C-alpha positions in Angstrom: 209.7 278.6 159.0 210.8 281.0 156.7 209.2 282.7 158.3 210.2 282.1 161.6 213.6 282.1 160.9 213.4 286.1 159.2 211.8 287.0 162.7 214.4 285.2 164.8 217.3 287.0 162.5 215.1 290.0 163.1 215.3 289.7 166.7 218.8 289.1 166.7 220.0 292.2 164.9 217.5 294.2 167.1 219.5 292.8 170.1 223.0 293.3 167.9 222.2 297.0 168.0 221.4 297.5 171.6 225.0 297.7 172.3 226.0 300.8 169.8 223.1 303.0 171.3 224.0 302.6 174.9 227.0 303.7 173.4 226.4 306.6 172.2 224.4 307.7 174.9 227.7 307.1 177.3 229.7 308.9 175.5 227.1 311.9 175.1 227.2 311.4 179.1 230.6 311.9 179.4 231.1 314.5 176.8 228.4 316.9 178.8 230.1 315.8 182.2 233.4 317.1 180.5 231.5 320.2 179.8 230.3 320.7 183.2 233.7 320.7 185.0 234.3 323.2 182.3 231.9 325.5 183.3 232.7 325.2 186.9 235.7 326.7 186.5 234.6 330.0 184.8 233.1 332.8 186.5 229.2 332.9 185.8 227.3 335.2 183.8 223.7 334.7 183.4 223.8 333.4 179.9 226.7 331.0 181.2 224.1 330.1 183.7 221.3 328.9 181.9 223.2 327.5 179.3 224.1 324.7 182.0 221.2 324.2 183.5 220.3 323.4 179.7 223.5 321.3 179.6 222.6 319.6 182.8 218.7 318.7 182.4 220.1 317.1 178.8 222.6 315.2 181.3 219.6 314.4 183.2 217.5 312.8 180.3 220.1 311.4 179.3 220.2 308.8 182.7 217.0 308.5 182.6 216.6 307.1 179.1 219.5 304.8 179.9 217.8 303.8 182.5 214.5 302.4 181.2 216.9 300.8 178.4 215.9 297.3 178.8 219.2 294.5 179.8 221.0 293.6 177.1 220.4 289.5 176.5 223.0 286.8 175.0 222.2 284.4 173.2 222.4 282.0 175.8 219.0 284.3 177.8 216.9 285.2 174.4 214.5 282.4 174.9 212.8 282.2 171.6 210.3 279.0 172.2 206.5 279.9 171.5 204.1 279.3 174.8 203.2 275.6 173.4 207.3 274.2 173.1 207.1 276.5 176.8 204.7 274.3 177.8 205.2 271.2 176.3 209.1 271.7 178.3 207.7 271.9 182.1 205.1 268.5 181.2 208.6 266.9 180.5 210.2 268.3 183.4 207.0 267.1 185.6 206.5 263.8 184.2 210.7 263.4 184.7 209.9 264.0 188.7 207.8 261.9 189.4 209.4 259.2 187.4 212.1 259.6 189.3 210.1 259.3 192.5 208.2 256.1 191.0 212.0 254.9 190.3 212.8 255.1 193.8 210.2 253.8 195.6 209.8 251.2 192.8 208.4 247.9 194.4 210.6 244.3 193.1 207.9 242.8 190.7 207.2 246.5 188.9 209.6 247.2 185.8 210.4 250.6 183.9 207.2 250.0 181.6 204.8 250.0 184.0 205.7 253.3 185.4 205.7 254.4 181.5 202.4 253.5 181.6 201.4 254.9 184.6 202.5 257.9 183.8 201.0 257.5 179.9 198.1 257.3 181.9 198.4 260.3 183.8 199.3 262.2 181.3 197.3 260.9 178.3 200.1 259.7 176.2 201.2 256.7 175.4 204.2 254.4 177.2 206.8 255.1 174.2 206.4 258.7 174.2 207.0 258.9 177.6 210.0 256.7 177.0 211.3 259.0 175.0 211.1 262.1 177.4 212.5 260.1 180.0 215.4 258.8 177.5 215.9 262.6 176.8 215.7 264.9 180.1 218.2 261.8 181.2 220.9 262.6 178.4 220.2 266.8 179.0 221.2 265.7 182.9 224.6 264.3 181.6 
């Protein structure tokens, strides 16, 4: 549990550092653009042309690096669930969709527990487990 908390903290620190790196790149690009604008105003010597080409290549490299940067994610977009948690959540959504279908077409003599029992047999669970999943899904909708 402690290792998981440490890993989450590391991930959050890494994503918090990304904006600083991007700001550094953006500042460097602005500086290069200013220098390039100053070069345009001058009469060019061969040495200055070579220097301008070097600056242009630096500028292009910064742009390429910025384009390669992944999108910065905020905490709401960062999915820290394990693959098993994702599978469980998908299964729970499937159970809830089927439950809604059954409840919309429920015969008069049938009860919720009969639907829970049918779903439990389908998904290899107990009816009480299905009931708790349905209850959680209904609470999350409201």
